[in-house]
C-alpha positions in Angstrom: -82.2 -0.1 54.8 -81.2 3.4 53.3 -81.1 5.2 56.8 -78.3 2.3 57.7 -80.1 2.1 61.3 -80.5 -1.5 62.7 -83.7 -2.6 63.3 -85.4 -2.9 66.8 -84.9 -6.4 68.3 -88.4 -7.9 69.5 -86.4 -10.6 71.5 -83.3 -9.7 72.8 -82.2 -12.8 75.4 -83.1 -16.4 75.1 -85.8 -16.5 77.7 -87.7 -14.1 75.5 -86.9 -15.9 72.5 -88.5 -19.1 74.3 -91.3 -17.4 75.2 -92.1 -15.9 71.8 -92.0 -19.2 70.6 -94.2 -21.3 73.2 -96.6 -18.6 72.9 -97.0 -19.1 69.4 -96.9 -22.6 69.7 -99.7 -22.5 72.7 -101.8 -20.3 70.1 -101.7 -22.6 67.5 -102.9 -25.5 69.6 -105.6 -23.6 71.0 -106.9 -23.7 67.7 -107.6 -27.6 67.9 -107.9 -30.0 70.9 -104.5 -28.9 73.0 -105.9 -26.7 75.0 -105.1 -28.4 77.9 -101.1 -28.2 76.3 -101.8 -24.3 75.0 -102.2 -23.5 78.7 -99.2 -25.6 80.1 -97.1 -23.9 77.8 -98.0 -20.4 78.3 -97.5 -20.8 81.9 -93.9 -22.4 81.1 -93.3 -19.2 78.9 -94.6 -17.1 81.5 -92.3 -18.4 83.7 -89.3 -18.0 81.2 -89.9 -14.5 80.6 -91.9 -12.9 83.5 -91.7 -9.5 82.3 -93.2 -10.7 79.0 -96.1 -8.4 78.7 -98.6 -10.5 76.6 -98.3 -13.6 78.4 -100.9 -12.7 81.5 -103.8 -11.9 79.1 -103.2 -14.8 77.1 -102.9 -16.8 80.1 -106.0 -15.5 81.5 -108.0 -15.9 78.2 -106.8 -19.7 78.0 -107.5 -20.0 81.9 -111.2 -18.5 81.4 -112.1 -21.4 78.7 -110.8 -23.8 80.8 -113.5 -22.7 83.1 -110.9 -21.2 85.6 -112.4 -17.8 85.4 -111.4 -16.8 89.0 -107.7 -17.6 88.3 -107.9 -15.9 85.1 -109.0 -12.6 87.1 -106.6 -12.9 89.5 -103.6 -12.8 86.8 -105.8 -10.0 84.8 -106.0 -8.0 88.2 -102.3 -8.0 88.7 -101.0 -6.8 85.5 -98.8 -3.7 85.7 -100.9 -0.1 85.4 -97.9 0.8 82.8 -98.4 -2.6 80.6 -99.1 -1.9 77.1 -101.8 -4.7 77.4 -103.8 -3.0 80.3 -106.3 -2.3 78.0 -106.9 -5.7 76.7 -106.2 -7.3 80.4 -109.3 -4.8 81.9 -111.6 -6.1 78.9 -110.8 -9.6 79.1 -111.5 -9.3 83.1 -115.0 -7.6 82.3 -115.9 -10.3 79.7 -114.9 -13.1 82.0 -116.8 -11.6 84.9 -120.1 -10.7 82.5 -119.6 -14.8 81.2 -119.6 -15.6 84.7 -122.9 -13.9 85.7 -121.0 -11.5 88.1 -122.8 -8.5 86.2 -122.2 -6.4 89.2 -118.6 -6.9 89.8 -118.1 -6.0 86.2 -120.0 -2.8 86.2 -118.4 -1.7 89.6 -114.6 -2.8 88.0 -115.5 -0.7 84.9 -116.7 2.0 86.7 -113.2 1.7 88.9 -111.5 1.6 84.9 -113.1 5.1 84.1 -112.6 6.3 87.5 
């Protein structure tokens, strides 16, 4: 406050605000029995703010929980290399592959991540 600088805005547009709101709601719903609604809201948030870096990872986690590992992995593999959530996306991908019994594929992907 003493520097009289304006704080950085986390949300700059209405679409980003809607995406943040829907993301928070989806996370809360996912704690209970609202998983299908959480998944739907996350997809809406992703379309409202396609540049929101965290949403693909959240969507992939929810898809994985819904038994849709292939869809989740496809979304994670499309995460931009410059995304601050790329390490999270890679971790979730490896977990999904391992949980699906695709250990060799997970190992190959892990090696590729380190190369």
